[in-house]
N, C-alpha and C positions, 0 to 999 in steps of 0.2 A: 395472606394466607397463600401456598404455594401445590404442585403437583408432586404430592409426597409418595406418593409409592414407584411413580415411574412405569416403564415399559415392563411388562410383565414376561419373567424368563421361562425356560421348558421346565424348571426346577421350581415343583412347588413348595417350597419350603415354609414352615410354620415356626419355628425357633428361631425367631433375630430380633435383634436388638429392636429395629422399628416395628414388629409387629408389636414387641413387650410393651412401647412404649404407647402407639394406638389403641391397644387394650386397655391399658392408664387412664387415655384420654377416656373409653369408651365407658369406665367403672366412673368418673366424675358426672357422667351427663344425669344419673339419678341423683348424687348430690346435688350438684346446681340448683336441679328443678326444687329437689326440700328444703333447700335453701330460701330459694324463692315465693314458696308456698307455706313454709312450716311457718320458723320462727320470723321470715321476712327481714333475713338477715342479707343486705342487700351487698353489702361491702364483702362478705364471704361469696358471695355468690359472683359477684365480680372477679374475685380473685381465682375461680374456679374456673371460671371463662378463660381469664388471662392464660393460666398454668395448661390450662388445654390449648390455646392458641401457637405455645412459645414450645410446646411437644411435637403439636403438629409441625410447626416449622421444623423443628431437631429431629425427627424421626424421616422426612423427606432428605435432610444433609446427612443424615447418616446412611440412609441407604444407598445414596452416592458415595459415600466416603469409603463404605466399608464395600461395596457391590452387595446390598443384601436387599436387592428386589425379589419381588416374590407375588403370585398373584393373590394369595391374599391380603398381601398388605394394598395390592393396587384397590380390591374392594374395598375392605375394612376403612381408610381413610375415610375416602368420599362419605363412605357410610356414617361415620361417626359426627362428620362435618354434619352430614341433616340430622341427625340426631340433634346435634346443639341447638341448629335452627328452630326443630319442632318444639322441643323441651322451652326454649327461651320464648318460644310464639306462645306454647301454650297459658304458661306462667303469665306473659305480659298480658293476656287477654283474660284470663280468671280476674287479674288484677283490675281489669279495666283501664289498663294503659295502651294498648293497641287494640282495635277493632277487631272481630271477631271473621270479617269477611275478609281483610289481610291473613289472617291463617289459613281460609280456606282457599285461597287463590293460591298460595305458595304451596299449600299440601296438592291443592288439584293437578299443580304443573309437575309437580314429581312422580305424583301416582299415573300420570299420563305417558310421562316418559320413560318411564319401569313398563307398561304397558307394548310402548315401542323399542324398548329394547328387548322383550319377549319375540316380536315379531321378527327383526332383527336376526336374531338368534334362530330361528326357524327358517331363515332365508339365507344363514352360511355365515352373516355378519357376525363379528365380536361385536360387545359394545362400544357406546360413544366413544370418542377419545373426549380426556379433558383438557381443555384449552382456557385462556386468561379470562374470556369476558365471562364465564360461570364463575370460575373463580375470585375473580374481581368482584362479585356480588357477593359471592359467601364473603367475602373477606369485608366489605362495608356494611353489613347485617351483622356479624359477629364484632362489628364496632358499634353500632346501634344500638346495640341490645342491651351493654352494660352501661350506655349513655343514657338510655330512656329508663335504668333503672336507677342510677345518680339523679336523674333530672325529676324524680319524682317525690317532691315536696313543695311547699307554701314559700321556702325563700325567693330571695332575688336571684342568688347565684345560682339555684335549682333549677329556675325558670329559665336563665339563660343557656344552660347546659339542655335543658332539653326541649329548646328550640334547635340547637346546632342538630340535636337526637333526631326529633322529628326529618330534618332535614337527609342525615345521613338512612333515616329508613326509608324513606319516601326516592331515596338513589336508588339503594336497594333492592327493595322490590322491584322497580322500573326492570334497574339492570338483569335481577334473577327472572322475572316473565318476559322479557325479552330473549333471552338466551335461552329459555324455554321454546319461543316462537321460532328461533333459526332451527335450534334442533329439529322440528318439526319440520320446517321445509329440507333440509338434507335428508328427515325420515321419508318424506313425499318421492327426494329423487330416489332414493335407495329403493322404493316401491317400483319405481318404473323401469328400473335395471332389469332385463331379461334372467332369470332364473334356471341357469344351466340342466341339464339333464340329470346329471349325478351332483350330488352333492362335492362342497370340496372337502379336499382330505383333511384340514384342519380351518378353526374361525378365521376369516377375515377380520381385521381391525376398521372398522369405517371409517374413514378418515372425512369428517365434513369443514375441512378446512377452516380451520376458526370458526368455528358455529358458536360454540356456547360450551358451558360446565356446570 
């Protein structure tokens, strides 16, 4: 997974090819969850997840090639990533493949950081910069989820896949929580900066030097 939307521009464009692909990915989230929990068609669920990953890469590529960055894309792309993670976590927990405490920990991380972003906006900052540690965590988790699905069975081959999937899952959860902790460190540093007497003319991007994503 990569930084899809790129830096937002002054032009808030809606109708772009990358945004259309992001919307297509968004429509795949409820389909993915239904395939997991309804017919439990794990092969099709993995296919939807794979298509989502490919279009995630493709819309970022097209945004750069076509110069179609937008504020909507900057917000929509990471939001869709998190919706896929949430849908996969809930589906896997309902099927007793992952524990509910893991779902609670990852959701709590995002809720806390969302609150931090609101405080930063109030102080005149823009949202956190998306950097590679957080993107790497998302990448690893989105590899772990299909492997967990494919390893949910009694055969020897499925047992091997399940062991690999658990290794990816533990690594992904650790990276995801680590990037969240680094965001919180940068948030604390931002709070220590003095607030100017008048708000800045426009929001400043909060560059946290590669802390997370």
